[in-house]
C-alpha positions as a LaTeX table, in Angstrom:
\begin{tabular}{lrrr}
\hline
Residue & $x$ (\AA) & $y$ (\AA) & $z$ (\AA) \\
\hline
Met1 & $-13.24$ & 16.08 & 4.70 \\
Met2 & $-14.77$ & 16.99 & 1.35 \\
Leu3 & $-12.17$ & 19.74 & 0.97 \\
Ala4 & $-9.35$ & 17.29 & 1.71 \\
Thr5 & $-10.80$ & 14.80 & $-0.77$ \\
Ala6 & $-11.03$ & 17.50 & $-3.45$ \\
Met7 & $-7.46$ & 18.64 & $-2.77$ \\
Phe8 & $-6.18$ & 15.07 & $-2.94$ \\
Arg9 & $-8.14$ & 14.40 & $-6.14$ \\
Asp10 & $-6.61$ & 17.50 & $-7.75$ \\
Ala11 & $-3.11$ & 16.40 & $-6.73$ \\
Trp12 & $-3.83$ & 12.84 & $-7.92$ \\
Asn13 & $-5.04$ & 14.06 & $-11.31$ \\
Ala14 & $-2.06$ & 16.40 & $-11.67$ \\
Arg15 & 0.38 & 13.55 & $-10.97$ \\
Arg16 & $-1.45$ & 11.23 & $-13.35$ \\
Asp17 & $-1.37$ & 13.88 & $-16.09$ \\
Gln18 & 2.31 & 14.56 & $-15.41$ \\
Ala19 & 3.14 & 10.85 & $-15.72$ \\
Gln20 & 1.20 & 10.66 & $-18.98$ \\
Asp21 & 3.03 & 13.73 & $-20.31$ \\
Ile22 & 6.38 & 12.08 & $-19.50$ \\
Leu23 & 5.33 & 8.94 & $-21.38$ \\
Asn24 & 4.12 & 10.92 & $-24.38$ \\
Ala25 & 7.31 & 13.00 & $-24.47$ \\
Ala26 & 9.43 & 9.83 & $-24.36$ \\
Lys27 & 7.42 & 8.30 & $-27.21$ \\
Arg28 & 7.79 & 11.48 & $-29.29$ \\
Arg29 & 11.53 & 11.60 & $-28.57$ \\
Ile30 & 11.95 & 7.96 & $-29.64$ \\
Ala31 & 10.13 & 8.70 & $-32.90$ \\
Thr32 & 12.36 & 11.74 & $-33.50$ \\
Ile33 & 15.49 & 9.70 & $-32.78$ \\
Asp34 & 14.33 & 7.00 & $-35.22$ \\
Lys35 & 13.92 & 9.64 & $-37.93$ \\
Glu36 & 17.37 & 11.07 & $-37.21$ \\
Ile37 & 18.92 & 7.59 & $-37.37$ \\
Ala38 & 17.18 & 6.90 & $-40.69$ \\
Thr39 & 18.48 & 10.20 & $-42.07$ \\
Leu40 & 22.02 & 9.42 & $-40.94$ \\
Leu41 & 21.83 & 5.92 & $-42.47$ \\
Asp42 & 20.80 & 7.48 & $-45.79$ \\
Arg43 & 23.77 & 9.85 & $-45.54$ \\
Ile44 & 26.11 & 6.94 & $-44.80$ \\
Met45 & 24.91 & 5.16 & $-47.92$ \\
Ala46 & 25.57 & 8.29 & $-50.00$ \\
Ala47 & 28.96 & 9.10 & $-48.42$ \\
Ser48 & 32.25 & 7.84 & $-49.75$ \\
Asn49 & 34.66 & 9.40 & $-47.24$ \\
His50 & 35.58 & 7.06 & $-44.35$ \\
Ile51 & 35.96 & 9.93 & $-41.86$ \\
Val52 & 32.46 & 11.20 & $-42.63$ \\
Ile53 & 31.07 & 7.67 & $-42.36$ \\
Gln54 & 32.78 & 7.20 & $-38.96$ \\
Ser55 & 31.32 & 10.46 & $-37.63$ \\
Tyr56 & 27.85 & 9.40 & $-38.80$ \\
Glu57 & 28.30 & 6.01 & $-37.12$ \\
Thr58 & 29.39 & 7.74 & $-33.90$ \\
Lys59 & 26.33 & 9.96 & $-34.03$ \\
Ile60 & 24.10 & 6.94 & $-34.64$ \\
Gly61 & 25.63 & 5.22 & $-31.60$ \\
Glu62 & 24.87 & 8.27 & $-29.44$ \\
Leu63 & 21.31 & 8.39 & $-30.74$ \\
Glu64 & 20.86 & 4.67 & $-30.02$ \\
Gln65 & 21.97 & 5.28 & $-26.42$ \\
Lys66 & 19.45 & 8.12 & $-26.07$ \\
Lys67 & 16.77 & 5.90 & $-27.58$ \\
Ala68 & 17.59 & 3.12 & $-25.10$ \\
Leu69 & 17.33 & 5.64 & $-22.24$ \\
Met70 & 13.92 & 6.80 & $-23.47$ \\
Ala71 & 12.76 & 3.18 & $-23.85$ \\
Glu72 & 13.89 & 2.52 & $-20.28$ \\
Thr73 & 11.85 & 5.52 & $-19.15$ \\
Leu74 & 8.81 & 4.04 & $-20.87$ \\
His75 & 9.31 & 0.61 & $-19.31$ \\
Ser76 & 10.06 & 1.95 & $-15.82$ \\
Gln77 & 6.60 & 3.48 & $-15.53$ \\
Pro78 & 4.27 & 1.28 & $-13.50$ \\
Gln79 & 1.79 & $-0.55$ & $-15.71$ \\
Lys80 & $-1.04$ & $-0.76$ & $-13.18$ \\
Gln81 & $-1.86$ & 2.34 & $-11.20$ \\
Asp82 & $-3.49$ & 2.02 & $-7.81$ \\
Ser83 & $-6.97$ & 3.47 & $-7.73$ \\
Phe84 & $-7.73$ & 6.86 & $-6.23$ \\
Glu85 & $-10.03$ & 5.30 & $-3.65$ \\
Asp86 & $-7.31$ & 2.88 & $-2.47$ \\
Lys87 & $-4.96$ & 5.77 & $-1.75$ \\
Leu88 & $-7.57$ & 8.17 & $-0.36$ \\
Glu89 & $-8.28$ & 6.35 & 2.91 \\
Pro90 & $-4.68$ & 6.47 & 4.27 \\
Val91 & $-4.43$ & 10.15 & 3.33 \\
Leu92 & $-7.64$ & 11.04 & 5.14 \\
Thr93 & $-6.57$ & 8.96 & 8.14 \\
Phe94 & $-3.30$ & 10.87 & 8.29 \\
Leu95 & $-4.99$ & 14.26 & 7.88 \\
Ala96 & $-7.51$ & 13.41 & 10.58 \\
Asn97 & $-4.81$ & 12.63 & 13.13 \\
Pro98 & $-1.12$ & 12.99 & 12.17 \\
Trp99 & $-0.24$ & 12.44 & 15.82 \\
Lys100 & $-1.02$ & 8.71 & 15.47 \\
Leu101 & 1.76 & 8.33 & 12.92 \\
Trp102 & 4.09 & 10.44 & 15.06 \\
Glu103 & 3.40 & 8.28 & 18.12 \\
Thr104 & 4.69 & 5.14 & 16.38 \\
Gly105 & 8.16 & 6.36 & 17.32 \\
His106 & 9.76 & 5.40 & 14.01 \\
Ile107 & 12.22 & 8.08 & 12.92 \\
His108 & 11.16 & 7.76 & 9.27 \\
Ala109 & 7.50 & 8.20 & 10.21 \\
Arg110 & 8.34 & 11.25 & 12.30 \\
Arg111 & 10.34 & 12.80 & 9.47 \\
Leu112 & 7.44 & 12.16 & 7.11 \\
Val113 & 4.99 & 13.81 & 9.51 \\
Ala114 & 7.30 & 16.82 & 9.88 \\
Lys115 & 7.65 & 17.15 & 6.09 \\
Leu116 & 3.92 & 16.86 & 5.49 \\
Ala117 & 2.69 & 18.96 & 8.40 \\
Phe118 & 5.07 & 21.92 & 8.09 \\
Ala119 & 5.76 & 24.07 & 5.04 \\
Asp120 & 9.41 & 24.55 & 6.02 \\
Arg121 & 11.92 & 23.09 & 8.44 \\
Val122 & 11.25 & 23.80 & 12.09 \\
Ala123 & 13.59 & 26.60 & 13.12 \\
Tyr124 & 15.59 & 26.19 & 16.30 \\
Asp125 & 17.06 & 28.97 & 18.42 \\
Arg126 & 19.74 & 28.15 & 21.01 \\
Lys127 & 18.21 & 30.41 & 23.64 \\
Leu128 & 14.51 & 30.04 & 22.87 \\
Gly129 & 14.36 & 26.47 & 21.58 \\
Ala130 & 12.14 & 25.31 & 18.74 \\
Arg131 & 10.23 & 28.08 & 17.01 \\
Thr132 & 6.72 & 27.92 & 15.63 \\
Ala133 & 6.84 & 26.57 & 12.09 \\
Glu134 & 4.53 & 27.49 & 9.25 \\
Ile135 & 1.77 & 24.93 & 8.79 \\
Ala136 & 1.56 & 23.15 & 5.42 \\
Leu137 & $-1.25$ & 24.07 & 3.03 \\
Pro138 & $-3.54$ & 21.04 & 3.58 \\
Phe139 & $-3.58$ & 21.53 & 7.34 \\
Lys140 & $-3.91$ & 25.30 & 6.98 \\
Ala141 & $-6.90$ & 24.94 & 4.64 \\
Leu142 & $-8.56$ & 22.35 & 6.85 \\
Gly143 & $-7.92$ & 24.52 & 9.91 \\
Asp144 & $-9.56$ & 27.50 & 8.21 \\
Val145 & $-12.62$ & 25.40 & 7.36 \\
Tyr146 & $-12.82$ & 24.08 & 10.93 \\
Thr147 & $-12.50$ & 27.60 & 12.37 \\
Leu148 & $-15.18$ & 28.89 & 9.99 \\
Gln149 & $-17.53$ & 26.09 & 11.04 \\
Lys150 & $-17.00$ & 26.87 & 14.72 \\
Lys151 & $-17.61$ & 30.60 & 14.20 \\
Ser152 & $-20.79$ & 30.02 & 12.20 \\
Gly153 & $-22.12$ & 27.46 & 14.65 \\
Ala154 & $-22.07$ & 24.63 & 12.14 \\
Gly155 & $-19.68$ & 22.66 & 14.33 \\
Gly156 & $-22.47$ & 21.57 & 16.62 \\
Gly157 & $-21.06$ & 23.28 & 19.73 \\
Thr158 & $-22.43$ & 26.73 & 20.46 \\
\hline
\end{tabular}
């Protein structure tokens, strides 16, 4: 399970970093938009042609909409993140026995198991029925470790 924990920690850190990058990009974009708006306001003050002033005002309106969208992106991010340890236990429980979740009979749970356990959709042939699907990376990696333990005798059997 150490391998699964390490894989989950890597994925957790990647998602956390990705979320932080999105927040930083939104903050940078808001700062850029504020500078553009300030520049356009200076141009409006210097302009005397009504058509030019209207086009600047239109551009400022568009920039304000983009700024509002970026601000919404910032506020839509969850403020409190769940801890890694809180999320680790359900993941390890699922990896230990995905059949338990499948046995619940809920269609959404079964779809989730199929998505997580197989790398692709399960192919179906009219004559032969369901075909063997490719196993997803976490299960493949854990299966390789389990097989290696059994071959080396570390599994406790032979």
